[in-house]
N, C-alpha and C positions, 0 to 999 in steps of 0.2 A: 466423472473424470477418470481417464485411463490411469493405470497403476504407475506409469512412467512419471507422472506429475503429481502423485498423491503420496503424502507422508503420514506416518503414524505420529501422534494419535488422532490427527484431524480426520484421517480416513475412517477410523473407527467410529467417530461421532456420527458420520453420515452413512455408515453401513446400515443394512436392515436391522442387524442386532442392536445397533446404537439407537435407531429410531424406535423400535418396538420396546426396548427397555425403558425408554423415556415415556412412551405411551402408557406402559404399565405403572410407572411411577406416578403419572398424573391420575390414573384411575384409583390407585391406592390412596393418594393424598385426598381425593374427593371423598372416598369412603371414610377416611379418618375424620374429615370434616362432618360428614353425616353422623358418624358415631359420636362426635363431640356434641352435636345437637340432640343426641338421644334416639335417633331413628334406627341406627344399626346396633343390635345387641353386642355386648362385649365379646361373647363367645364367637360371634360371626366375624367381627373385625379382626380378632386374633388369627383366624384362619385366612382372611383376605390378605393380611399383611405378608403371608407366605405364598401368595399366588404367583404363578409363573405363566408364561405364554409358550405355546408349543408350535414350533416352526412347521412341522409336518401337518398338523391339524389346520394351521392357518392357511397353508398352501392349498390343502384339500378343499377348505370352505371357500377360499377366494375363487377357485376354479368354478365353483357352483354359483356364488353370489355376485362375483365381479365387483365386490365392495370390500376394500381392505380393512376398514374399521369393523364392519360386521364380522369378517373372517377373524380378525384379531380377537374380538370379544368372545367368539366361539372357542377359540384356542385357549382362552383364559378360563372361561366358566366351565368348560368341559372337564377341567381338572379340579373343580370345586364341587361342593355339595349344594345344599339348598341356599347357603350363604351367597352363592354366585348371583342370586337375583338382585343383590345390591350393587353389583358392578355396573357402572355407566348409568346409575340412577339419576334421572332428570336431565341427562346430558344429550347434546347433539355431537355429531362427529367432530366438528371443528373445535369444540371445547377441548377435546383430547389432542387433535392434530396441531392446532395453533399453539396451544400451551407447550406441547412437546417441542415444536419447532422453535419456540422462544428459548427453551432449554438448550437445544442444539446450537442456536446462534450465539447464545451467551457463552457456552463452553468453547465454541469456535473463536469467539472474540478474545477470550482469555489467552488462547494459543497465539493468535495474531498479535496481541499486545506484547507478549513475551518475545515474539519474532521482531517486532518493532524496536523493543528495548535493546535487543542484541545488535541490530543494525545501527541504532543511534550510538551505542557504545563503540562499535567498530569504526564508525565515521569519526567519532571524537578522537580516537587513538591516532588514526591516519592524518586527520587534520592538524593535530598538534605536531606530529612527526614531520610534516611537510609545510609547516607554517611559513617558512622563508624560502621554500623551493621555488625559484623564479621560473615562470613559464610564460608563453605568449598568450595574451588574451585575444580572442577573436570575435568579430561580429560579421555576420553574413558569410562565415567561413574564411574571412580574410583577416590578416594580422591587424590588430588595433594597438593596444598598449599592454605592457607586462602586468601580470597578476602573479599570485603564487598558487601552487597546486593546493596548498593548505587552505587558502581562502575559498577555492572552488569547493573543497570538501566541507568546509565550515558552512557554506551556503546550503549544501545538501543536508548536513546535520540539522540545521535550523528548520529546514522544510520538513524533515521527518519528525521533528518534535511537534510541529503543527499537526502533522498527520496523526500523531499519537493522541493529541487532544481531540481531534475529530473522531477517532475511533472510540475513545472513551465515551463521548457524548452519544454517538450512534448506538453504542452498546446499551446505554441506559434506555434509549428509545425502544430497542428491540427486545429487551429482557422483561417481557410482560406475558402474562397468561390471560386466558379468557374462559371463564366458567359461568356463562350467562344463559345457557340453554338456547333453544331455537329462536332465531332472530334477535337475540340479545335482551329479551325483556325480563329475565330472571323469574318468569312465571313458575317454572318448574325447579329452579335452583335459587334458593335465597342468597342474598348478597354475602352473607356470612360464610357460605360454603366457598365462594370464590376467594375471599380474602384469606380464609384459613388455609385452603389448599395451596394457593400461590406462595404464601409465607413459608409453608412447609417445604415447598419446592425450591425456595431461595430466589424467587423472582417477584416482581411487582405484578399488579393486575391492571388491566386496561380499565380506566374509570368508566368508560362507555364503550360498548361494542354492539354490532348487530350480530349476524351469525358468524362473523369472523373478526379477528384482530385486523384493524384497518391497515391496508397495504402501503400507506404512506410511510409507515415505520420501516417496512422491508425495503422500500425504495430508497429511503434515506441511508439505510445500512449499506445497500448495494452500491449506491453512488459514492459513499465514503470509501468503500473498498476500491472503487474505480479511480478515485482521486489518488489514493495511495499507490495503486498500480501505475497511474500516469506519471507520478513522481519517479518511480523506479524505471519506467521506460525512458524518461528524460535523462536520468543518470547513466543508464546503460547505453543510450544513444551517444552520449558524450564519450564514454569509454571506447565505443566502437570507432568513433571519429578519431580519437587520439591514438588508437592502435593501428590505423592505416599505415601501410609501409612508408608512404611519403612523409608521415608525421612521426609515428613510432615513439611517442613520449611515454606511453604506458602500455602494459600488456596484462590481460587477465590471466589467471593461473592456467598453466598448461602442464599436465602431469607427465611423468616419465612413461613412455610407451603409448601415450595418446597420439592419435592421428588427426590431422586437419582435413585431409583429402584422400580419397581412394586412388586418385591419379597423380597428385603432386606431393611428394614426400616433404617438401620444404614448408608446406602451409601450416600456419598457426592462426586459425580463424577465431574471431571473438564470438564463438558460437554460444557461450554461456550468456553473454549480454544480449545476443540476438534472441535467445530463448526467452529471456525476461521480456523483451519487447513484444514478442509474439503472444505470450500469455496475457500480457497487459491489455492487448487488444481484445482478447476474449472476455476479460473481466469488464472492460468498458462496454462491450456489446451487451453483456448480461445486465448491466445497470439500466440500459434503455428498456429492456424487457421488464425489469422491475418497475420502472415508471409507468409502463403501459398496463401493468397489473393493478394500478391504483383504482382505476375506474371500472367498477363492476355493476351488474344490473341489480337494482333495488337493494335488498338486504344481503344478497350474495349471488354469485354464480360460480362455476368452477373453471372459467377460462384461464384463471391464474394458476390453477393447481398443477396442470401438466408442465407448465413452464418452470414453476418453482421447484419441481422435482429435479430439475437440471441446474437452474441458475444459482440456487442457494448453495448446494454442496459444491458445485464446480467453482464458483467464485471464491468460496472459503478455502478450498483445497488449492486452487491455482495461486491465490495470493500467499498462502502459507508456503507454497513451494518456491515462488520467486523471491519472497523475502529471505528465506534461507539461502537460496542460490546467490542472491546479490550480496548478502553478508559474507559469504565465502569468497566472492569476487573481491570485495573491498579488503578483506583480511589478507588475501594472498596476492593482491595486485603488485605487479612489478612497475617501478617508477624509474625513469631514466633522466635524471637531472642534466647530464651532459648533453643529451640529445635535445632537451628543452632549450638549453642555451644555444646550441647550434641553430635551432630553428629561430630563436630570437635574433641571432646575428645574420641570418640568411638574407634579410632585407637591408643589410648594411646601414643600419642606423635610422631607417625611415620612421621607426616607432617614436622618435623624439620630435616629430614635426610639430605636435601641439605645444610641447614645452618650449621649443624655439619660438613659435609664434607668440605665446603668452609672455615670454621673457622680453621679446622685442617690444610688445605693447607696453609692458611695465617700464621699459627704458625710454618710451616716448613716441614710438612709431605707431601710426594708425593701425587699427585692427585689419582693415582691408589690405593695406600695403604689406603688413606682416604675414597675412594669410597667403597673398600672392607670391611673396618671396619664398616662403616655406614650400608652397605647392610647386613652384617652378623648379626648385632644387630636388624635390621629390620626383618630379617627372624625369629629370636628368638621371637620377639614381635608378629609376625603373628602366629607362630606355638605354642608358649607356653603361649600366652596372657600375656606376661610380659609388663612392661612399658618401652618404648624406652628411655625415659629420665633417668630413674634409671640405665639402662644398660650402657648408655654413661657415666654417672657420676661415675660409679664404674669400668670403664675400665682403667687399669693402663697406657695404651698407650696414653689415652686421658688426664688423670690427670698429666702425665709427661710433657705435653705441655700447658695445660690450668689450670689456678687457679680457685678457687671456685667462686669468683664474675663473672668471665667470663662464667663459666658453668651455673650459675644461669641466667645470662642475655641472654644466648643462647636460652632459651626456653620462651622468652617473645613474646606474640602475637602482641604487639605493633610494632614489627619489620615489620610486613606485612602491616601496615597501614601508615607507615612513609611518603609515597609519595602520599597519597590520596588527600591532599589539592592541591599539585602541579598538579596532574592529572586533578582535577576538574577545576583548573585555566586554564590549557592548553586547555581544551575543551570548556571553556567558561561558566561553570556552577557556578562559584563563582562571576559572575558579578551581 
């Protein structure tokens, strides 16, 4: 991931230093396990605990061997004495690589969970603040019936809570290590070594593995990140739509001195929301590669390896970035209730068509006749720019069934907010 879209500390987790530090932690934990079984002498394990890796020696050896684990081991053991012979004892490369990757993913997931919590909190605050802020609900991009902006945000809040639960479960799936030796038989590494080392590292162990931790775990994690990103894209797309000049009901934060166009000084583009959408597509694409990495030849191949060097860090960093970005959008979003009401009124009462129809049905008119009556006046409203409410009030078929107080009450916007409190309570936002 380029620096533009990478935040600390997530960036540090996926840096070379972050990777090799975790490789070393795995090697030391395994040595601790061997020492616990009595293989490694006390004086040797005390020295191994202080082992370090050397970047210069690692690079030098990699240029020769073209194998990063071999080069890493050389950089570690070259700084040790005879006790260095115990490092990597009985292991295969993926014992170190996959277990360390599990640590990286677990640490990344903790950051993402904190990001999610921050967004959930921001959505809750805004949803409550705009609980009764009336706005036009739209289907197919066309006016439907009124909702509130708070209800829209409550919907997002609830969705992000589901995403939080998905991430928690996916984190459990991915927070495993594998210390089972070549092809996973434990022939050179007793089961006790694996359980001891993983416990010391703070992760679980895969009950069964071959030469690798099975990639369905990684695919599940990546698809979970993709679902979260898809939600963010949905929210950001809505903000983009509502910020259009013709609508202009909300506006994402726009700082003093910020420019929206090199050519047009007046421009305030929803570029933050568009950035969320763009990176969400990247994360979604990476999840497909993660799914394709599940099927490998026999006990392993390395067709997944090159892809994972990109998709795992990039997905974690990109989601971290857009979660933070979108939380900032929600926190600083400008809402224009007066413009929302102007848009509601722009269709001159057409939004009440269903209520008119249902009220006439309740008063004894057939549904088909009530539908045709309301649709006819709606067409006149569209074509002649009349006011739908006036047309209904002056229709003799309507006045024959409905008295004036009923007609007046028919066009009350409060009708559409009567269940808002109950809905907020149902979803848990009134607690």
